[in-house]
Each structure stands twice: as structure tokens, then as C-alpha cells.
C-alpha positions as CSV (number, residue, x, y, z in Angstrom):
1,M,-8.4,248.0,-28.0
2,A,-7.3,250.9,-25.8
3,R,-6.2,252.2,-22.5
4,I,-8.5,254.8,-20.9
5,S,-7.3,257.6,-18.6
6,L,-9.8,259.8,-16.7
7,Q,-7.9,262.7,-15.2
8,H,-9.8,264.9,-12.6
9,V,-13.0,264.6,-14.6
10,S,-16.0,266.5,-13.1
11,K,-19.6,267.0,-14.3
12,S,-21.9,269.7,-13.0
13,F,-25.3,270.5,-14.5
14,G,-26.8,273.9,-15.0
15,G,-24.0,275.4,-17.0
16,G,-21.4,274.3,-14.5
17,H,-23.1,276.2,-11.6
18,G,-25.6,273.4,-10.7
19,P,-25.2,270.3,-8.6
20,S,-22.1,268.1,-9.2
21,A,-22.9,264.6,-10.5
22,V,-19.3,263.6,-10.7
23,K,-16.4,265.1,-8.7
24,D,-12.7,265.0,-9.5
25,F,-12.9,261.4,-10.9
26,C,-9.4,259.9,-11.5
27,L,-9.0,256.4,-12.9
28,E,-6.5,254.5,-15.2
29,I,-8.1,251.6,-17.1
30,E,-5.7,249.2,-18.7
31,D,-6.1,247.9,-22.2
32,G,-8.3,244.8,-22.1
33,E,-9.6,245.3,-18.6
34,L,-13.2,244.8,-17.6
35,I,-14.0,247.5,-15.1
36,V,-17.2,247.7,-13.2
37,F,-18.7,251.0,-11.9
38,V,-21.0,250.2,-9.0
39,G,-22.9,252.2,-6.5
40,P,-26.4,253.3,-5.4
41,S,-28.8,255.2,-7.8
42,G,-27.7,258.7,-8.4
43,C,-24.0,258.1,-7.5
44,G,-22.7,259.3,-10.9
45,K,-21.7,256.0,-12.5
46,S,-23.9,256.3,-15.6
47,T,-23.0,260.0,-16.0
48,T,-19.3,259.0,-16.0
49,L,-19.9,256.3,-18.6
50,R,-21.8,258.8,-20.7
51,M,-18.9,261.3,-20.5
52,I,-16.6,258.6,-21.8
53,A,-19.0,257.9,-24.6
54,G,-19.3,261.6,-25.4
55,L,-23.1,261.7,-24.7
56,E,-22.4,264.1,-21.8
57,E,-19.7,266.8,-21.9
58,A,-17.3,266.9,-19.0
59,T,-17.3,270.2,-17.0
60,S,-13.6,269.9,-16.3
61,G,-10.8,267.4,-16.6
62,A,-9.6,265.2,-19.4
63,I,-10.6,261.9,-21.0
64,L,-8.0,259.9,-23.0
65,I,-8.7,256.8,-25.0
66,G,-5.7,255.0,-26.5
67,G,-3.5,258.1,-25.6
68,R,-5.8,260.4,-27.6
69,N,-7.5,263.2,-25.9
70,V,-11.2,262.8,-26.7
71,T,-12.7,265.1,-24.1
72,H,-14.3,267.4,-26.6
73,L,-14.8,265.0,-29.5
74,P,-18.3,263.9,-30.6
75,P,-19.3,260.3,-29.9
76,K,-18.8,259.2,-33.5
77,D,-15.1,260.1,-33.4
78,R,-14.3,258.2,-30.2
79,N,-14.7,254.6,-31.6
80,V,-16.6,253.4,-28.6
81,A,-19.8,251.2,-28.6
82,M,-22.5,251.6,-25.9
83,V,-25.0,249.0,-24.8
84,F,-28.0,250.5,-23.1
85,Q,-30.3,249.3,-20.3
86,N,-33.4,249.4,-22.6
87,Y,-31.6,247.8,-25.6
88,A,-32.5,250.7,-27.9
89,L,-33.4,248.5,-30.9
90,Y,-35.3,249.7,-33.9
91,P,-38.7,247.9,-33.7
92,Q,-39.3,248.0,-37.5
93,K,-35.9,246.5,-38.4
94,T,-34.8,242.9,-38.4
95,V,-32.1,241.6,-36.0
96,Y,-29.7,241.6,-39.0
97,D,-30.5,245.3,-39.8
98,N,-30.3,246.3,-36.2
99,M,-26.9,244.9,-35.9
100,A,-25.8,246.3,-39.2
101,F,-27.3,249.8,-38.9
102,G,-24.2,251.5,-37.5
103,L,-22.1,250.1,-40.3
104,Y,-24.6,251.2,-42.9
105,V,-24.4,254.8,-41.5
106,R,-20.6,254.7,-41.7
107,G,-20.7,253.6,-45.3
108,E,-19.0,250.3,-44.8
109,D,-18.8,247.8,-47.8
110,R,-21.9,245.6,-47.9
111,K,-19.8,242.4,-48.1
112,E,-17.8,243.5,-45.0
113,I,-21.1,244.3,-43.2
114,D,-22.5,240.9,-44.0
115,R,-19.3,239.2,-42.8
116,R,-19.2,241.1,-39.5
117,V,-22.9,240.6,-38.7
118,K,-22.8,236.9,-39.4
119,A,-19.6,236.5,-37.4
120,A,-21.2,238.3,-34.4
121,A,-24.4,236.3,-34.8
122,V,-22.3,233.1,-34.5
123,S,-20.6,234.4,-31.4
124,L,-23.8,235.3,-29.7
125,D,-26.0,232.4,-30.9
126,L,-28.2,234.6,-33.0
127,E,-27.9,232.9,-36.4
128,A,-31.5,231.6,-36.3
129,L,-32.9,235.0,-35.3
130,L,-31.4,237.3,-38.0
131,D,-34.8,237.7,-39.9
132,R,-36.9,238.3,-36.8
133,K,-38.1,241.7,-35.4
134,P,-37.4,242.8,-31.8
135,R,-41.1,242.1,-30.8
136,Q,-40.5,238.4,-31.6
137,L,-37.5,238.1,-29.2
138,S,-37.2,237.4,-25.5
139,G,-35.4,239.9,-23.2
140,G,-32.2,237.9,-23.3
141,Q,-32.3,237.6,-27.1
142,M,-32.8,241.4,-27.4
143,Q,-29.9,241.9,-25.1
144,R,-27.7,239.7,-27.2
145,V,-28.7,241.7,-30.3
146,A,-27.7,244.9,-28.5
147,L,-24.3,243.3,-27.7
148,G,-24.0,242.2,-31.3
149,R,-24.7,245.7,-32.6
150,A,-21.8,246.9,-30.5
151,L,-19.5,244.0,-31.4
152,V,-19.8,244.4,-35.2
153,R,-18.4,248.0,-34.9
154,D,-15.0,246.6,-33.7
155,P,-14.7,249.5,-31.2
156,D,-11.8,250.4,-29.0
157,V,-14.0,250.4,-25.9
158,F,-17.3,248.7,-25.0
159,L,-19.5,250.7,-22.6
160,L,-22.4,248.8,-21.0
161,D,-24.9,250.8,-18.9
162,E,-26.9,248.4,-16.6
163,P,-27.5,246.0,-19.6
164,L,-29.0,243.2,-17.4
165,S,-31.3,245.2,-15.2
166,N,-34.5,244.4,-17.2
167,L,-33.9,240.6,-17.2
168,D,-35.2,238.1,-14.6
169,A,-32.8,236.6,-12.1
170,K,-32.1,233.4,-14.0
171,L,-31.5,235.1,-17.3
172,R,-29.2,237.7,-15.6
173,V,-26.9,234.9,-14.5
174,K,-26.8,233.5,-18.0
175,M,-26.1,236.8,-19.6
176,R,-23.5,237.6,-17.1
177,E,-21.7,234.5,-18.0
178,E,-22.0,235.3,-21.7
179,I,-20.5,238.8,-21.2
180,A,-17.6,237.4,-19.2
181,T,-17.0,234.8,-21.9
182,L,-17.2,237.4,-24.6
183,H,-14.7,239.6,-22.8
184,A,-12.3,236.7,-22.3
185,R,-12.5,235.8,-26.0
186,L,-12.1,239.4,-27.3
187,G,-9.7,240.7,-24.7
188,A,-11.6,244.0,-25.1
189,T,-11.6,247.0,-22.9
190,M,-15.0,247.1,-21.2
191,I,-16.7,249.3,-18.7
192,F,-19.8,247.9,-17.1
193,V,-22.2,249.9,-15.0
194,T,-24.4,248.3,-12.4
195,H,-26.1,248.8,-9.0
196,D,-25.8,245.1,-8.3
197,Q,-22.8,244.2,-6.2
198,V,-23.0,240.5,-7.2
199,E,-22.6,241.4,-10.8
200,A,-19.7,243.7,-9.9
201,M,-17.9,241.0,-7.9
202,T,-18.4,238.2,-10.5
203,L,-17.6,240.3,-13.6
204,G,-15.0,242.9,-12.8
205,D,-11.2,242.6,-13.1
206,R,-11.5,245.7,-10.9
207,I,-14.4,247.5,-9.3
208,V,-14.9,251.2,-8.8
209,I,-17.4,252.0,-6.0
210,M,-19.0,255.4,-6.2
211,R,-21.0,257.5,-3.9
212,D,-22.3,261.0,-4.5
213,G,-20.1,261.4,-7.5
214,V,-16.9,260.4,-5.7
215,I,-14.8,257.3,-5.9
216,Q,-14.9,255.5,-2.6
217,Q,-12.5,252.7,-3.5
218,A,-11.1,251.1,-6.6
219,G,-9.6,247.7,-6.6
220,K,-9.9,244.0,-7.3
221,P,-13.1,242.4,-6.1
222,L,-11.6,240.4,-3.2
223,E,-9.5,243.4,-2.1
224,L,-12.7,245.4,-1.7
225,Y,-14.3,242.5,0.2
226,D,-11.3,241.9,2.5
227,R,-10.0,245.5,2.9
228,P,-12.8,248.0,2.5
229,A,-11.6,251.6,2.6
230,N,-14.5,252.9,4.7
231,T,-17.8,251.9,6.2
232,F,-19.7,252.7,3.0
233,V,-17.7,250.2,1.0
234,A,-17.9,247.7,3.9
235,G,-21.7,247.9,3.9
236,F,-22.1,248.0,0.1
237,I,-19.9,244.9,-0.8
238,G,-21.1,241.7,0.7
239,S,-24.6,240.2,1.1
240,P,-25.9,240.3,3.8
241,E,-23.9,243.5,4.6
242,M,-21.2,243.8,7.2
243,N,-22.3,244.1,10.9
244,L,-21.1,247.5,12.1
245,V,-21.1,248.5,15.8
246,N,-20.1,251.9,17.2
247,G,-17.9,251.8,20.3
248,Q,-14.8,253.0,22.1
249,L,-11.2,251.7,22.3
250,V,-10.4,250.5,25.8
251,E,-7.6,248.6,27.5
252,D,-8.5,245.0,28.3
253,G,-5.6,243.5,30.2
254,E,-2.5,243.9,28.0
255,R,-4.6,244.2,24.8
256,L,-6.7,246.9,23.2
257,A,-10.4,246.1,22.8
258,V,-13.6,247.7,21.4
259,R,-16.3,248.2,24.0
260,S,-19.9,248.9,23.1
261,G,-22.4,248.4,25.9
262,D,-22.2,244.8,27.0
263,L,-20.0,243.8,24.0
264,T,-16.2,243.8,24.5
265,L,-14.0,242.4,21.7
266,R,-10.2,242.4,21.6
267,I,-8.7,243.6,18.4
268,P,-5.6,242.1,16.7
269,E,-2.2,243.7,17.6
270,N,-0.3,245.9,15.1
271,T,-3.1,245.8,12.6
272,F,-5.0,249.1,13.1
273,A,-4.1,252.7,13.9
274,T,-5.4,253.2,17.4
275,Q,-5.0,256.9,18.1
276,E,-8.8,257.4,17.9
277,K,-11.0,256.7,20.8
278,N,-14.4,256.5,19.0
279,V,-14.4,253.7,16.5
280,T,-16.7,251.4,14.5
281,L,-16.1,247.7,14.7
282,G,-17.1,245.5,11.7
283,I,-17.4,241.8,11.0
284,R,-19.1,240.1,8.1
285,P,-22.0,237.8,8.9
286,E,-20.3,234.9,7.2
287,H,-17.2,235.3,9.4
288,L,-19.1,234.8,12.7
289,V,-18.7,231.2,14.0
290,I,-20.8,228.9,16.3
291,A,-18.5,228.1,19.2
292,D,-19.8,226.0,22.1
293,G,-18.8,227.5,25.4
294,S,-18.5,231.1,24.1
295,P,-19.7,233.7,26.6
296,L,-21.5,235.5,23.7
297,E,-24.8,234.3,22.4
298,M,-27.1,235.3,19.6
299,S,-30.8,235.4,20.6
300,V,-32.2,234.4,17.2
301,S,-35.3,236.3,16.0
302,L,-35.3,235.2,12.4
303,V,-34.1,232.2,10.5
304,E,-33.9,232.1,6.7
305,Q,-32.9,228.8,5.0
306,I,-31.2,229.6,1.6
307,G,-30.5,226.1,0.4
308,A,-26.9,225.5,1.3
309,Q,-26.8,228.3,3.8
310,T,-28.7,229.4,6.9
311,Y,-29.1,233.1,7.6
312,L,-29.8,234.3,11.1
313,L,-30.9,237.7,12.5
314,G,-30.7,238.3,16.2
315,M,-29.3,240.1,19.2
316,I,-25.7,239.7,20.5
317,A,-24.9,241.6,23.7
318,G,-27.6,244.1,22.9
319,H,-26.7,244.7,19.2
320,K,-28.7,243.5,16.3
321,M,-26.5,241.4,14.0
322,R,-26.7,239.0,11.1
323,A,-24.9,235.7,10.8
324,V,-24.5,233.2,7.9
325,F,-23.6,229.6,8.4
326,E,-23.4,226.4,6.4
327,R,-26.9,224.9,6.5
328,R,-28.1,224.3,10.0
329,D,-31.6,222.8,10.0
330,E,-31.8,222.6,13.8
331,I,-31.7,226.3,14.6
332,R,-35.1,227.9,15.3
333,S,-36.4,231.4,16.1
334,G,-36.0,232.0,19.8
335,D,-32.9,229.8,20.1
336,K,-29.7,231.0,21.8
337,V,-26.7,230.2,19.7
338,P,-23.1,230.6,21.1
339,I,-21.2,232.9,18.9
340,A,-17.5,233.8,18.5
341,F,-15.8,236.7,16.7
342,P,-12.6,235.5,15.0
343,T,-10.0,238.2,15.8
344,E,-8.4,238.1,12.4
345,R,-11.8,238.8,10.7
346,L,-12.4,242.1,12.5
347,H,-12.4,245.4,10.8
348,L,-12.0,248.8,12.5
349,F,-13.1,252.2,11.1
350,S,-13.1,255.8,12.4
351,S,-16.4,256.8,13.8
352,A,-15.8,260.4,12.7
353,G,-15.4,259.9,9.0
354,G,-15.9,256.2,8.4
355,A,-12.4,255.6,7.0
356,T,-10.6,252.3,7.7
357,L,-8.0,252.3,10.5
358,R,-6.3,249.3,9.0
359,K,-2.5,249.8,8.5
360,T,-0.9,249.1,5.1
361,E,2.9,249.1,5.1
362,G,3.1,251.3,8.1
363,R,0.3,253.7,7.2
364,V,-3.5,253.8,7.2
365,A,-4.8,252.3,4.0
366,V,-6.4,254.7,1.5
367,H,-7.8,253.6,-1.8
368,A,-10.0,256.4,-3.1
369,K,-8.1,258.2,-5.9
370,E,-5.7,256.9,-8.5
371,C,-4.1,260.0,-10.0
372,A,-2.3,262.8,-8.2
């Protein structure tokens, strides 16, 4: 497999004079990593993947795979395999021939083709389906065939472009597990594109969050959850999304606090840069706690029972917020629930640009770009 280096890669349409889909993208992907590109529609994640595959030409920058500069090489010379959202299977060919097609084109020996296809079929539980046509398969089976077609090529890099988006929820979970198992067994370098943050959190060794063609943050899943670089990442990672409240830094006794209308919350000492007056306070719904005797109450307007958890929507000191607790059958719409904000769970961002104000080793944390 191979290490991938993306060095200041940009993509503009219209001969380089049109809108930019990807801007100054810098990332180092280690050999054997499973990296997930995630973000809303139109953020540039699929365009970046297609540039790595050679299906789109980079406007500027360099793409290296295994130390080899492939920026201007055609797809066939990059030794990458791509799995598409719509499977891209040949309807008139059998499962066997769909999986073998790329090897036929490359002129591989027939015995070697047969060995690879049957080995991949065993890995993906497709042995009984090799003589079927795509129309005779379920969505999950077609997705496994698409994975098998990539697997038999023995590529340096696997590129997966929203491969699970056409599957139902239950099948998505199963296929997610299969991809994770396949990656663990192969130790392959994989890049997985999705708009689903749950897929990103459960699959990725690291996650790259994109917005408007720009990396917002790259890091391990729990790093992004615990230390979001800005309000966009804070709102994108986590479900329900983080509660965010705009306010001002004020002195509350000997401590600094954030005040927003009737809500005043002290912030932890020596954790945030506090030179800015206008700030955004954040806390995740699952980090709010029910605390008898707390001066703060949630006036509950909506209760959602999600099996093991109870989701609440309501007003706290004039601010609409969400809260998530372990199952609480007794809470009803219209109730007032005493709520506390654990100080160590608070986040603080600049109101001006949305960047985190959390200090890291004496400086404000920044996690956007990986190369100088």
C-alpha cells in the first residue's frame, strides 16, 4: 500500500478562472490509514477524491502516492481503485465478470484472474452469487461486488465515494462493519467520503472535515468531538449538535463568566484565551446534567424517547437548547427540569470568526492545515 501526500492542492472550474471547489488542500495520509472526508454537500470532498483518482485534474498543487508524483498521470497509471455511490456495475455481466473486468482489460493471466476473483468472493461472502447478474442482487450485495471489483486489483489506495448512501439504515450499519473489517484485515490505505458524521466517527482513523473547499479540522474522531477547532466543526460533529450561545465575557466575583441575557456561566480558569469580549459558549446536549437545586431550569417543549436515551428540547434562561439523558420516562412536555452545566465540559469560541479560544500548550489551538 502507499502513503499519500496532498500538497497545496486546489481545483477551480472554468479553466481555472471559475469558482474554486477545493482551496489549498494540505494533508499527509499514512500508509494503511483509513481517512474519512466529511462535510455538507458541495464542500469539495468528492472533488478531492476524484483528483486523487485522476478523474479530475488539479488546478494547482501536487499529489504524491507512495512518494511518486501522480498529479498529471492518467487514472490507469496511479494504481488506485475507486468504489462509487451508484456501484457502476455492468448490468449484462455476471458478478464474476464484473469483478474480473478490470483485470481482463489489463491483460492479466486467466488463472490469476480466477484466483483473485474467488479469493475476493470468499472475503466478501459472494461465492454463491458469482453467476448472478446485478438485477438479481440486493443493494448490499451490489455494494459488496463493487468492493470486490476494487479488491481484486490489489491497488495501492482504495477510494470510496459515499458507497453506503443508497442503502437503508440497517444495511448501512452492516456494510460499515464489513468495510472496517476489510480495512483491518488488509491494512490498506483507504479514503472514504461521506456526508454522514456517524459513518465518519465510527470508521475513520482520522477525519477531515471540509467546508467550502477548505479543511476546517483534521484529527482523530474523539479529538474533533472533544476539541473542535471552530463552531462549524462543533455543530457538525455530534448528534444532536452542540448548543451554542452568543454572549460576552464578564467578571463574576473572582472568576470570568459568559453572560447572555439571563444566562451567566463561569468558565474554567486557564483553559481559554480571554482577550475577546464577544464570545460563543458551547456545550453538547449529552453533557448537560439534571441537578436538583440548580438555579437553572429547562422548560421542556419536546420529549423524544430513543430507546436507551431521552432527548429534550426546551428553553434555559431564554435560550433554546437540547439535552440528552439516559432514559427518563417520567419527563413530559411542559415540565421544568433543573439543569447544570459542568464547567469542564464548556467550549468557548470567538464570535467574530468562530475559531476556538481553547489554549493548547500556551497557544490557541489551530487544526486546519497540515503542511506549511
